[in-house]
N, C-alpha and C positions, 0 to 999 in steps of 0.2 A: 594542524592541517592533515595529519595522518588519517583522521576520520573520513576525509574526502577521497582517499585513494581508491576505494572500490568503485567510486562513481566516475573518476577520471578514466578508469579502464574501459568503461562503457562508451566513452567518447570515440574510441577507435572505429567503431562501426559507422559513426556519423561524422567522420573527420571532414569529408568534403563539404557538407552543408554548413558545419560549424566554421570551417576555415573560410568558406565563401562569405559567410555572414560577417566575419571579422574584416575580410578584404573590402567588402562593401562599406562597412562602418569606417574603415580607414580612408576610403575614397571620399565618403561624405564629410569627414572631418577635414580632409585636405581641401575639399571644395569650400568649406566654411572659412578655413584660414585664408585660402587664396582670395575668397570674396571680400573678406574684411581688409586684408592687407592691400589688395589692389584698389579697393574703394577708398581707403585712407590716402593712398598715393594719388589716385585720380582726382579726388576732391581737392586735395592740397595743390596739385599741379594745375588744375583748372582755375582755382582761385588766383594763383600766382600769374598764370597766363592772362587772365582777365584784367589784371592790373598793369600789364606790360604790352609791348607791341607783339609779343609772342602769341596773342590771342588770334592773330590772323593765320598763323602757321601751325598752331597746336592741333594734334590729331585727337579729336574727341571720339571718333567712330570706333577705332580699334580697341581702346580700353573699355568703352561702353559695351562692345560686343563680348569681350571677355567677361565683364561683370554679369551680363545676361546669361552667358554660357555656364559660368560657375554657379549662378543661382539655380538654373535648371538642373545642373548636375547634382547640386546639393539636395534638391527636392526629390529627384528620381533616386538618388543613392539612399536617402533616408527611407523612402518607401520600400525599395528593394531590400535594404538591410533588415527592416522589420519583418517583411514577408519571409525571407530566407532564414533568419535567426530564429524566429518563433516557430516556423515549420520544423526546423531541425530540433528545437528544444522540445516541442510537443511530441515528436517521434521518440525522442530520448526518454521523456517522462513515461510514455506508453510502454516502452521496453523496460523501464525501471520498475513499473508496476507489475509487469509480467514476471520479471526477475525476482522481485520481492515475494510475489505469491508462490513461485516455485520453491523459494527457500523457506517460506512459511509452512506450506502444506506438510512436509516431512516432520515438522516439529510438533504437530498436533498429535496427541494432547500433552506430550511431555514438557518440552521447554516453554510452551506458551500457556500452560495450565494456570499460571498465576496472573495472566493478563486479561483484562476485561475486553468484551467484544467491542465496546465503543472505543477503547484505547487502540485496539488493532485497526479499527476503521480509521481512526485519526492518523495513524502511521501510514496507512495505505493511501490516504487522500492528502491531508494537510502537510504531513512531513515530506512526502514525495514532491508535492507542489513546491515546497521550499527549496528543493534541489535545483530549480531553474535559476536561482540566484547564483549558483556556482558558475554557470556560463554567462548568463545575461548581465550579471552585476559584479562578477569577480574576474573571470578569465578574460572575457572580451574587453571590458574597460581598461584593464591593466595592460594587456598587449597593445591595444589600439592607442592608449594614452602614452605608453613608452615610445612607440614608433613615431607618434605624432610630435612628441617633444623633440625627438631627434631630428625630425624633418623641419620643425619650426626653427630649431637652433641652427640647422644648416642653411635655411632660407635667410635668416637675419645675418648669419656669419658670412654669407656670400657677399653681402654689401658692406658689412663691418664686422671683422672677426671678433674684436673686443666686445661689441654689443651682443653678438651671438653667444659667446661663451658666458657672459654674465646672465643673459636671459635663460640660457640652458641650465646654469647652476641654480638659479632661483626656482625654476620649475622642477628640477630634479630634487631639490630640497623639499619642496611641497609634496612631490610624489612619494617621497620616503616617509615624511613625518605625518602627513595628513591621514593616510590609512591607519597607521598605528594609533594615532590619537583617537580617531572615531571608532576604531575597533574596541579600544579600552572603554570608551564612553558607552557603547551600545552592547557590550558583552553580557553583563548581568541581566539587563533588561530584556535582551533578545532571548536568553535562556528561559527567563521567567515567562516571557510571552508565549513561547512554544509549549511549555508545561501547562500554563493556565488555559491555553486553547484546548489542549487534550482533556484537562480536568472539566472544562465547561461542557465538552461534548459528552463526557461520561455522565455528569450530573444531569444534563438535559435528557439524555436517553433513559436514565433511571426514572426521572420524573414522568416522562411520556409513557414508558412501558408499564410502569406500576401505578399509573394515576388512579385507577379504580380501587385498588387495594389501599393506596395511601388515603383516599377519601374515606373509605370504610373504617380505617383504624385511626383516623384523625392525625395522620402524619404528613399530609400533603403540604401544609404550611412550612414545616421544617425543611422539606426537600426543595420547595420553591425558593426559600430564603437562601439555601445553599447554592442553588443555581444562580440566583441574583448576585450573591457574593462573588462567585466565579466570574460572572459577567462584568462586575465592577472592577475586579482586578485586571481583566483583559482590557477594558477601556482605559485603565490607568497606564498599562503598558503601551497601548497605542498612543496615548497622550505624550508619554515620555519619548517615544519614537519620533513623534511630530516635532517635539522641542529640539531633539538632537538634530533632526533634518534641517530645521530652521537655523540652528546654530551653525551647522556645517555650511549652509549657503551664505549666511551672513559673514562668517569668518573668511570664506573663500573669496567673496566679493571684496572684502576689505583687503585681503592679501593681494588680490588682482589689481585693486585700485592703487595700492602703494607700489606694486611692480610697474604699473603704467607711469606713475609719477617718476620713479627711478629711471626708467628707460628714456622718458622725455628729457629729463635733466641731463642724462649722459649724452643724449643725441643732440642737445641744444646747440652745440658748437659745430654740428655737421656730422654727416654719416660717411664713413670710408675716407676721411681726410678731406672731404669737399666742404665748401662753405654751406651754411644752413640753406636747405632746399626742401622740396616736397617729400624727400625720403624720410624726413622726421615723422611725417604722417604715417608712412608705411610701418616704421618701427613701433609707433604708438598703437596702431590698430592691430599689429601682430601680437603685441602684449595683451591687448584686450581679448583677442581670440583664444588666448591660453586658458581662460576660465572654462571654456567648453570642454577642454581636455581633462580637467581635474574634477569637475562637478560630479560625474558619475562615480568616480573612485571613492570619494568620501561616503556616498550613500551605500556603495557596495560593502565596505568594511563596517559600516554601522550595522548592517543586517547580517554580518558574518557570524555573530554570536548565535542568532536565531538559526542560521543554516547549520552550524556545527552541532547545535543541540538536536536538531532534526536528524542530522546524519548519525549522531550517537544513538538515538532511539531506533533508527532503522538498522544500524549495525548490530544491535542486540538480537535482531532476528536474522539478518543476512549472514553474520559471521558465526552464528551458533551451529553446533554440530548436532544432528538429530540423534535421539536415543536409539532409534531403530533404523538400520540400513538394509536395503534390499539389494540382492544381486541383480545383474543386468540380464543374465541368461536364464531362460525357462528351464525348469526341471522336467525330465522325462519320467512318466509314470504310467501305470496300467489302467488309468481311468476308473478305478474302483472307488475312490474318494472315501475310504475308511478314515477314521480319526482316532489317534492314540495320544493320551496324556500319560506320560511316564515320569513318575516321581516329581511332579511339577510343584514348586513352591514359589510364591511371589509376595513381594512387599513393595508398596508404593514408595517412590523416592522420598516423600515427606512423611511417611508413616513410621510408626514405632514398633509395629508387630506385623507378622505375616498375615496376609488376607487369605491365602491358600497354602495348605500344608500337605506336602507329599501326596498329591493327587495322582492316582493310577486309575485310568478309565479308558476302556476300549469300546469304540462305537463302530460297528461294521458298516459297510456301504449300504445305503438305502434302509438304514435302521432309524427308528423314531424313538428318541429318548427324551423324557421329561426330567429336568433338573429342578428340584424343588428345595425350598428352605425359607427360613424367615429372612426379613430384610437385613442386609449386612452379612449374610452368610458366605458371600463370595460368588454368587451365581453369575451376575453380570460381568464380574472380573474375568470369569472363565471364558466367556465368548469374546471379551476384549483382547485377551491373550491370543485367542484363535484368529482374530483379525490383525494381530500384530500391532495393536495400539501401543503395547508395551512388550518387552521381552522378559521371559522368566529368568529368575536368578539361578535356580537349580532345576534340573530335569529338562525334558524335551517334549515338544508337541509335534506330532507327525500327521501328515495328510497323505493318503495313498502310499504309505510306507516311507515317505521322505520328510525330513525335518522342514518345518515351515521357514526356517532360516535360509533354506536353499531355493525357496519359491520366489520368483520375481514379483514385484508389486502388482503388475497388470495381470499376471497369471493367478495370483491369490485372489484378487478382487473379482476376477471372472468366475472363480470357482465358488464364491460365497455370496449369498443374498441375505440381507438383514432386514427383518421387520421389527423395528424397535417399539418400545412403549411410547416414545415421543416421536411422532412422524412429523418432520418439518415440511411445511408447505411454503414454497418459494413465491415471491412476488412475480407472477407470470401467468400465462395461460395454462389451462388444464393440459394442453399438449406439451408445453414446456416442462411441467411438473412430472410428466410420465416419461418423456424422452430422455430425461437425465439417466434413467435406468437402461435405455437402449436408444442411443441417438439416431440410429438408422430406422427406427420403427415407423411404419406407414400409418396413416390415419385409420385405415381399415383394421390393422392389427391392434391399435390402441382402443378402438371402439369395441372390438371383440373382447378384449381383456376387461374393459369397463362393464360390459354386459355380464361377464362371469362373476364379477364381484358386486353386482347389483348397484352400480353407480350411474344408471341411465338418467336419473333426474338431473344430474349435473349438466347434461347436454341438451336440456329441453329448449333453451332459448338461443344460446349462441354456439352450441355445439362444442367442439374442442377449443374454441377461442374464448370461452368464458374465463374471466380473470379471477384468479385466486390470490390469497394473501391479503396484505394491507390494502384497503380500499376496494377489495373485490368480494366475491361470494364467500361468506363465512361457512365453515364446515363443522359439523358436529363431531364428537369424539369417535363415533362409529364410522363416519365417512372418512375421517383421517386415517383410521386403521385400514379401511378398505383401499385407500390410495396407496398405503404402504404395501399391502398385499398385491395390488395391481403392479406396482414397481417390481416386486419380487417375481411375479409371473412373467413380466416383460424381460427381466434380466435372465430368467430361466437358468439359474446356476444349480449345479448338482447338490450343493450343500445349502440348507436354509436354516438360519438362526432366528428364532422367535423370542424376543425379549419382552416378557409381560405384555403380549399383544391384546389381552382382554382386560387389563387393569383399568379400573374406573368406569367400566361399562355396565349398563343394566343387564339383567339376566337374559332378556330376549336378544339384545345386540350381541352379547357374549356367545350365545348359542349359535347365532348366525355366523359369527367370525369363526368359531370352531368348525362349523360345517364347511365353510370355504376352505379352511386349511385341510380338512379331511378329503375334500373333493379334488383339490388342485395340487397337493404336494405329496401324493401317495407314493411317488417313485423317487423321492429325494431322501438324502441323509438329513434328518431333522433333529435339531437340538431346541427343545421347547423349555424356556426359562419361565418359571412362575412360582408364586408363593401361595396360590390358590389351589387346594387339593381337590379340584373338581374336573370331571371329564378326562381323567387320566387313564381310564381303562382302555382307550383306543391306542395308547402308546405301547411300543414293544417292551420298553423297560422304564423304570423310574429310579432316579438317583437322588438320595436325600443328602443335602449338605448342611452342616452346622458348624459354625465358627471356622470355616475354611477347610473342613475335613469331610470325607465321605463317610457317612454313618451307615447307610444301607443302600444296596443297589440290587434290584431284581424286578420281576414283573409286578404290576399293581396287585394282582390277585395273590401272588406268593408273599408279597410284603404284608398284605392284610392277614393272610393265614398265619404268618409268623408272630403277629401281634407284638411287634417291636415298637420302635420310636415312630415310624411312619403310621402304624395303626393308631397309636395314641394321639397323634396330631389329627388324624381323620375323625376320631371320636369327639374332639373338642369343637368340630364345626357345627 
């Protein structure tokens, strides 16, 4: 149960709604018990009165009015309890998703690098949905059930103390043993159900996203069978859950039936020392009403294994400490935005060797530098460290003369724009995809930027409302890169990081992209990452990396004149 402690703490903010829901549930259960017990007495008393002279003096109206009143109270209470409880639970789940995401974001890419996207999505959706069991199927039924058993015991004990104590002991015994029994029965299957649901989501997403490639390489059947196997396992878990639920109801009805028989047998000689009278019916129907108190509890603990497994999966993210921590206070600097790498060495947590080794690199403000090298030389790692995706093991990185460890996250993100090789297009309108770079950007500002990067054709039919992403307008590689450049223009940061912005493009599109960079980023501090040694004459300096070390660093022309390693690589083109 310790796994659920982080979620109980969130209940404090919604204590009123959750408490009101339990109060309404208690009122509903009390009305149900009162309705059954009063009906039992009323039917028995009316039958006895009909057989005697008391039929002329028996008050049929008052008990009948109470029966109708309790029935209406039960209906209204049930509806109100559902509305209040589910409203509070949905608000709680909403807050839990926000809380989970705020804990997840700082862990990227370090702590969650080993998790699949589909698995993270399953935790954000299915595992958090399972947390509604904590309140709706665990806390509320136990609290309401315990208080109702005390109330029912007091009600029967008011008329006959012995009968009340016996009924209370029987119900208390069931309250203690029933949850433990069905928790043990449903524990393993609940854990497997949660894990199989996550595995099914992962395999289904793999199959959908890679369908074209799987067809081309003849592997689609294998992935489809894997997805079908996951689905069959999930169906089996649901079948086991249904069997346990049926068993719980059957055993509870059996226990309730024997409890009713026991109470009728004990009350057969009279209730409260009186001769046999209609009060026997009250005791019998009060025993029948007890089944409504215990039915939700067995189901709650049957699904507790599933809830605990979901909580454990969520806790892997929520309780994890990020590798990179940002200060809360912004650093004061001179707005020069120079960049310094001083003795920087870095090794990935799961790596066996250093990706970067003793990097010393000075980039003045408004300086344009191209960092070149073959794939795996550490170029992209260099700008990841500048963005603080990771922290260096040795050395320091400074911006404007201050270590980036002293920059707050918002201040660092505001100072840097990134145009990556892979520009992600979100499922949304063209406006949404650009306002992520500047949420307050007006339509006129967005249109102006689109015109600068020659993306006017995207607005021909629906303007900025054109839908991009899945099910929307498909973008070419050049259009995606232009969207990335448009985001950088809107963000308007003093430092621009360009990670292979022309990779995979034809020569004409590559030339257009380079012209855009030349036109619109001429007053920025630019780090241009590429392994293509073309169009580098427009850069102020060129830095050649090999195996994580700086081999050469100078202007393009000087490096060519020296006829060193950079010159040799150019000759092989």
